[in-house]
Every structure is written in structure tokens, then in C-alpha cells.
ZAMARFI-796311 format. One record per residue (C-alpha): y, z, x; residue number from 1. Coordinates in nm, 4 decimals, always signed. Each point is the difference from the previous one (the first is absolute). Layout:
BEGIN
@py=Y&pz=Z&px=X&resi=NUM $
...
END
This chain:
BEGIN
@py=+5.1349&pz=+3.4251&px=-3.7719&resi=1 $
@py=-0.3006&pz=-0.2538&px=-0.0224&resi=2 $
@py=-0.1098&pz=-0.1866&px=+0.2978&resi=3 $
@py=+0.1549&pz=-0.3485&px=+0.0339&resi=4 $
@py=-0.2672&pz=-0.2701&px=-0.0218&resi=5 $
@py=+0.2217&pz=-0.2371&px=+0.2053&resi=6 $
@py=+0.0499&pz=+0.2732&px=+0.2649&resi=7 $
@py=-0.3766&pz=+0.0664&px=+0.0175&resi=8 $
@py=-0.0613&pz=-0.3815&px=+0.0311&resi=9 $
@py=+0.2579&pz=-0.0252&px=+0.2820&resi=10 $
@py=-0.1610&pz=+0.2801&px=+0.1959&resi=11 $
@py=-0.3392&pz=-0.1670&px=-0.0620&resi=12 $
@py=+0.1219&pz=-0.3307&px=+0.1384&resi=13 $
@py=+0.1666&pz=+0.1794&px=+0.2937&resi=14 $
@py=-0.3180&pz=+0.1873&px=+0.0783&resi=15 $
@py=-0.1965&pz=-0.3260&px=-0.0190&resi=16 $
@py=+0.2521&pz=-0.1729&px=+0.2290&resi=17 $
@py=-0.0332&pz=+0.2669&px=+0.2534&resi=18 $
@py=-0.3693&pz=+0.0282&px=-0.0181&resi=19 $
@py=-0.0134&pz=-0.3675&px=+0.0692&resi=20 $
@py=+0.2429&pz=+0.0363&px=+0.2911&resi=21 $
@py=-0.2208&pz=+0.2726&px=+0.1439&resi=22 $
@py=-0.3286&pz=-0.2019&px=-0.0341&resi=23 $
@py=+0.1662&pz=-0.3164&px=+0.1656&resi=24 $
@py=+0.1213&pz=+0.2353&px=+0.2863&resi=25 $
@py=-0.3398&pz=+0.1516&px=+0.0403&resi=26 $
@py=-0.1627&pz=-0.3387&px=-0.0186&resi=27 $
@py=+0.2510&pz=-0.1344&px=+0.2646&resi=28 $
@py=-0.0872&pz=+0.2989&px=+0.2304&resi=29 $
@py=-0.3605&pz=-0.0642&px=-0.0376&resi=30 $
@py=+0.0498&pz=-0.3621&px=+0.1006&resi=31 $
@py=+0.2065&pz=+0.1008&px=+0.3056&resi=32 $
@py=-0.2609&pz=+0.2509&px=+0.0981&resi=33 $
@py=-0.2768&pz=-0.2449&px=-0.0238&resi=34 $
@py=+0.2106&pz=-0.2601&px=+0.1991&resi=35 $
@py=+0.0606&pz=+0.2431&px=+0.2492&resi=36 $
@py=-0.3685&pz=+0.0954&px=+0.0307&resi=37 $
@py=-0.0811&pz=-0.3654&px=+0.0244&resi=38 $
@py=+0.2469&pz=-0.0561&px=+0.2967&resi=39 $
@py=-0.1466&pz=+0.3195&px=+0.1726&resi=40 $
@py=-0.3476&pz=-0.1341&px=-0.0254&resi=41 $
@py=+0.0897&pz=-0.3521&px=+0.1320&resi=42 $
@py=+0.2053&pz=+0.1554&px=+0.2898&resi=43 $
@py=-0.3028&pz=+0.1970&px=+0.0863&resi=44 $
@py=-0.2460&pz=-0.2894&px=-0.0373&resi=45 $
@py=+0.2061&pz=-0.2359&px=+0.1930&resi=46 $
@py=+0.1854&pz=+0.2263&px=+0.2530&resi=47 $
@py=+0.3235&pz=-0.1918&px=-0.0934&resi=48 $
@py=+0.2934&pz=+0.2470&px=-0.0172&resi=49 $
@py=+0.2642&pz=-0.2473&px=-0.1061&resi=50 $
@py=+0.0717&pz=+0.0144&px=-0.3713&resi=51 $
@py=+0.0914&pz=-0.3655&px=+0.0061&resi=52 $
@py=-0.3459&pz=-0.1003&px=+0.1501&resi=53 $
@py=-0.1603&pz=+0.2256&px=-0.2571&resi=54 $
@py=+0.2026&pz=-0.1772&px=-0.2828&resi=55 $
@py=-0.1203&pz=-0.3243&px=+0.1442&resi=56 $
@py=-0.3677&pz=+0.1002&px=-0.0027&resi=57 $
@py=+0.0585&pz=+0.0958&px=-0.3812&resi=58 $
@py=+0.1881&pz=-0.3264&px=-0.0584&resi=59 $
@py=-0.3169&pz=-0.1894&px=+0.1229&resi=60 $
@py=-0.1931&pz=+0.1616&px=-0.2617&resi=61 $
@py=-0.1891&pz=+0.2568&px=+0.2140&resi=62 $
@py=-0.0671&pz=+0.3477&px=-0.1484&resi=63 $
@py=-0.1746&pz=+0.3106&px=+0.1327&resi=64 $
@py=-0.3253&pz=-0.1476&px=-0.1316&resi=65 $
@py=+0.0425&pz=-0.3411&px=+0.1748&resi=66 $
@py=+0.1996&pz=+0.0670&px=+0.3229&resi=67 $
@py=-0.3220&pz=+0.0084&px=+0.2072&resi=68 $
@py=+0.0026&pz=-0.3731&px=-0.0379&resi=69 $
@py=+0.3351&pz=-0.0439&px=+0.1801&resi=70 $
@py=-0.1633&pz=-0.0215&px=+0.3459&resi=71 $
@py=-0.2473&pz=-0.2588&px=-0.1214&resi=72 $
@py=+0.2777&pz=-0.2568&px=-0.1057&resi=73 $
@py=-0.0135&pz=-0.1817&px=+0.3293&resi=74 $
@py=-0.3747&pz=-0.0627&px=-0.0501&resi=75 $
@py=+0.0531&pz=-0.1238&px=-0.3334&resi=76 $
@py=+0.2534&pz=-0.2477&px=+0.1246&resi=77 $
@py=-0.2403&pz=-0.1187&px=+0.2579&resi=78 $
@py=-0.2812&pz=-0.0442&px=-0.2513&resi=79 $
@py=+0.2287&pz=-0.2202&px=-0.2058&resi=80 $
@py=+0.1223&pz=-0.1988&px=+0.3112&resi=81 $
@py=-0.2128&pz=-0.3056&px=-0.0852&resi=82 $
@py=+0.0905&pz=+0.0054&px=-0.3677&resi=83 $
@py=-0.2987&pz=+0.2000&px=-0.1338&resi=84 $
@py=-0.2043&pz=+0.3187&px=+0.0800&resi=85 $
@py=-0.3576&pz=-0.0813&px=+0.0918&resi=86 $
@py=-0.2869&pz=+0.2426&px=-0.1096&resi=87 $
@py=-0.0365&pz=+0.1055&px=+0.3717&resi=88 $
@py=+0.3724&pz=+0.0798&px=+0.0314&resi=89 $
@py=-0.0107&pz=+0.1984&px=-0.3362&resi=90 $
@py=-0.3011&pz=+0.1879&px=+0.1266&resi=91 $
@py=+0.1632&pz=+0.1083&px=+0.3106&resi=92 $
@py=+0.3280&pz=+0.1026&px=-0.1750&resi=93 $
@py=-0.1939&pz=+0.2064&px=-0.2612&resi=94 $
@py=-0.2061&pz=+0.1687&px=+0.2844&resi=95 $
@py=+0.3073&pz=+0.0958&px=+0.1838&resi=96 $
@py=+0.1641&pz=+0.1248&px=-0.3232&resi=97 $
@py=-0.3093&pz=+0.2107&px=-0.0536&resi=98 $
@py=+0.0255&pz=+0.1425&px=+0.3575&resi=99 $
@py=+0.3412&pz=+0.1033&px=-0.0820&resi=100 $
@py=-0.0861&pz=+0.1900&px=-0.3120&resi=101 $
@py=+0.0769&pz=-0.2568&px=-0.2596&resi=102 $
@py=-0.2747&pz=+0.0739&px=-0.2726&resi=103 $
@py=-0.1661&pz=-0.2483&px=-0.2390&resi=104 $
@py=+0.1673&pz=+0.0257&px=-0.3242&resi=105 $
@py=+0.3297&pz=+0.1689&px=+0.1355&resi=106 $
@py=+0.3489&pz=-0.1460&px=-0.0693&resi=107 $
@py=+0.0191&pz=-0.1118&px=+0.3596&resi=108 $
@py=-0.3302&pz=-0.1766&px=-0.0287&resi=109 $
@py=+0.1220&pz=-0.1802&px=-0.3313&resi=110 $
@py=+0.3091&pz=-0.1099&px=+0.1899&resi=111 $
@py=-0.1899&pz=-0.1186&px=+0.3059&resi=112 $
@py=-0.2351&pz=-0.2023&px=-0.2131&resi=113 $
@py=+0.3234&pz=-0.1568&px=-0.1680&resi=114 $
@py=+0.1256&pz=-0.0939&px=+0.3388&resi=115 $
@py=-0.3290&pz=-0.1587&px=+0.1019&resi=116 $
@py=-0.0024&pz=-0.1895&px=-0.3287&resi=117 $
@py=+0.3670&pz=-0.1137&px=-0.0194&resi=118 $
@py=+0.2125&pz=-0.0617&px=+0.3284&resi=119 $
@py=+0.2941&pz=+0.2501&px=+0.0137&resi=120 $
@py=+0.3372&pz=-0.1563&px=+0.0601&resi=121 $
@py=+0.1323&pz=-0.0828&px=+0.3332&resi=122 $
@py=+0.2887&pz=+0.2560&px=-0.0611&resi=123 $
@py=-0.2482&pz=+0.2724&px=-0.0603&resi=124 $
@py=-0.1812&pz=-0.0627&px=+0.3179&resi=125 $
@py=+0.3241&pz=-0.0083&px=+0.1866&resi=126 $
@py=+0.1369&pz=+0.3163&px=-0.1385&resi=127 $
@py=-0.3564&pz=+0.1809&px=+0.0183&resi=128 $
@py=-0.0458&pz=-0.1122&px=+0.3645&resi=129 $
@py=+0.3503&pz=+0.1504&px=+0.0796&resi=130 $
@py=-0.1064&pz=+0.3298&px=-0.1629&resi=131 $
@py=-0.3266&pz=+0.0073&px=+0.1846&resi=132 $
@py=+0.1926&pz=-0.0529&px=+0.3299&resi=133 $
@py=+0.2206&pz=+0.3065&px=-0.1079&resi=134 $
@py=-0.3096&pz=+0.2057&px=-0.0808&resi=135 $
@py=-0.1598&pz=-0.0795&px=+0.3392&resi=136 $
@py=+0.3302&pz=+0.0990&px=+0.1749&resi=137 $
@py=+0.0136&pz=+0.3264&px=-0.2023&resi=138 $
@py=-0.3478&pz=+0.0950&px=+0.0946&resi=139 $
@py=-0.0338&pz=+0.2978&px=+0.2212&resi=140 $
@py=-0.2679&pz=+0.0262&px=+0.2687&resi=141 $
@py=-0.1964&pz=+0.2616&px=-0.2140&resi=142 $
@py=+0.0153&pz=-0.2007&px=-0.3150&resi=143 $
@py=-0.3143&pz=-0.1805&px=-0.0960&resi=144 $
@py=+0.1902&pz=-0.3251&px=-0.0763&resi=145 $
@py=-0.1258&pz=-0.3316&px=+0.0650&resi=146 $
@py=+0.1532&pz=-0.1808&px=+0.3102&resi=147 $
@py=+0.1739&pz=-0.3378&px=+0.0316&resi=148 $
@py=-0.3058&pz=-0.0855&px=+0.2406&resi=149 $
@py=-0.2416&pz=+0.0902&px=-0.2686&resi=150 $
@py=+0.1577&pz=-0.2152&px=-0.2611&resi=151 $
@py=+0.0218&pz=-0.2890&px=+0.2431&resi=152 $
@py=-0.3643&pz=+0.0388&px=+0.0766&resi=153 $
@py=-0.0797&pz=+0.0194&px=-0.3667&resi=154 $
@py=+0.2206&pz=-0.2994&px=-0.0766&resi=155 $
@py=-0.1860&pz=-0.2016&px=+0.2555&resi=156 $
@py=-0.3292&pz=+0.1006&px=-0.1442&resi=157 $
@py=+0.1094&pz=-0.1184&px=-0.3360&resi=158 $
@py=+0.1233&pz=-0.3349&px=+0.1586&resi=159 $
@py=-0.3333&pz=-0.0575&px=+0.1645&resi=160 $
@py=-0.2153&pz=+0.1021&px=-0.3015&resi=161 $
@py=-0.0449&pz=-0.3365&px=-0.1614&resi=162 $
@py=+0.1306&pz=-0.2717&px=+0.2183&resi=163 $
@py=-0.1362&pz=-0.2501&px=+0.2557&resi=164 $
@py=-0.2971&pz=-0.2225&px=+0.0178&resi=165 $
@py=-0.3126&pz=+0.1096&px=+0.2083&resi=166 $
@py=+0.2011&pz=+0.3021&px=+0.1077&resi=167 $
@py=+0.2847&pz=-0.1950&px=+0.1631&resi=168 $
@py=+0.3636&pz=+0.0276&px=-0.0879&resi=169 $
@py=-0.0579&pz=+0.2687&px=-0.2360&resi=170 $
@py=+0.3650&pz=+0.0802&px=-0.0260&resi=171 $
@py=+0.2248&pz=-0.2828&px=-0.1542&resi=172 $
@py=+0.3422&pz=-0.0931&px=+0.1630&resi=173 $
@py=+0.1652&pz=+0.1356&px=-0.3194&resi=174 $
@py=-0.1869&pz=+0.3357&px=+0.0456&resi=175 $
@py=+0.0841&pz=+0.0100&px=+0.3668&resi=176 $
@py=+0.3659&pz=-0.0527&px=-0.0518&resi=177 $
@py=-0.0010&pz=+0.2728&px=-0.2627&resi=178 $
@py=-0.1809&pz=+0.2330&px=+0.2177&resi=179 $
@py=+0.2442&pz=-0.0445&px=+0.2717&resi=180 $
@py=+0.2914&pz=+0.0675&px=-0.2263&resi=181 $
@py=-0.1686&pz=+0.3011&px=-0.1589&resi=182 $
@py=-0.0834&pz=+0.1461&px=+0.3503&resi=183 $
@py=+0.3702&pz=-0.0573&px=+0.1167&resi=184 $
@py=+0.1253&pz=+0.1544&px=-0.3275&resi=185 $
@py=-0.2222&pz=+0.3077&px=+0.0117&resi=186 $
@py=+0.0533&pz=+0.0693&px=+0.3632&resi=187 $
@py=+0.3655&pz=-0.0421&px=-0.0167&resi=188 $
@py=+0.0235&pz=-0.3064&px=+0.2125&resi=189 $
END
């Protein structure tokens, strides 16, 4: 009996359907593996073990390429305390970023430049500072992580970078209040 063209067409459509299903499943597995790898990298980079905190890191837009910026968020907030970032403040922030391995032309550097150009939201600062505190708490004695005291010291340097007249009152009242709040948040007081 000759082959039935409708039967052949049906098998062909069925094969196409299952091939598409297989491709979608493979792609879903690839995305899941990539997401898992990203979470693992963020966990290793931050020291944060709580999946909810890692999810928040991602929700703030940090990636494996930009997560090195997270500890610098308090400094960025201090730089913006008076409504704008001065050249001296910008230079200090960039210098610190370079010392922390953020290279010119990298994704982290591009994000840093954007933060120095346009002020991040108050919500971003609050959420990121909470994550920085969690990172500091998760640090082990042998980890090369930055400390709360380091961040406060750097923040004070940023605040003093461009203020004052004749070297007096270099840190404004707004910056002083922000520094006190950041120190309390980072040190868990």
C-alpha cells in the first residue's frame, strides 16, 4: 500500500513539535545553569550565603562583572551628599575603585561613571548599604574584604575632598550627618 501523505505530514508535524519542545527545554536548562553560575559567583564575591540576599544583589542590578562596586556605594552616597559630585570627590572614588581592581573600560567602571554622573536613588543607597553591612558581617578573619572602619575612613576622605574655605569646615553638616548614619549602619549600631 502506498504511503499516506497525510500520515507523513502528521509525523513531520509531530517531529517538529517535539524538536521545538526539546530545544526549549535545552534553552531553559542553559538559562538555569547560567543563573546558577551567576548566583555562585555573587555568593563567592560577596560572602553572602543567604539566597534572598543574593537575589537582592541581583535585583539591584549587580552582576558578577559589577559586584565589586557594592562596597563603594556608601562612598558614592557621601559624594552626592551636597547635591553633586566634585572633581576631587570623583578622583578619590575612582582611585579607590582602581585599588579594588575595577579596571578602566570594565562593566564595573562604566557603572561607576554612571553613578558619578547621575545620582542613584535613595532606595538603591538604602538597599545597597544594607547589603554592604551583611557582607561585612559575613567576612571571615582570613578574607581580604574591606572593613566597616575602612569604608567609614574612605567616606570621610570623600566628604573632606572638596569642602571648606581655607581648610576649615571641610565636611558639611549634611555630610557629617550622613557619615554618622553610614558608620552606625555599617558597624551595626
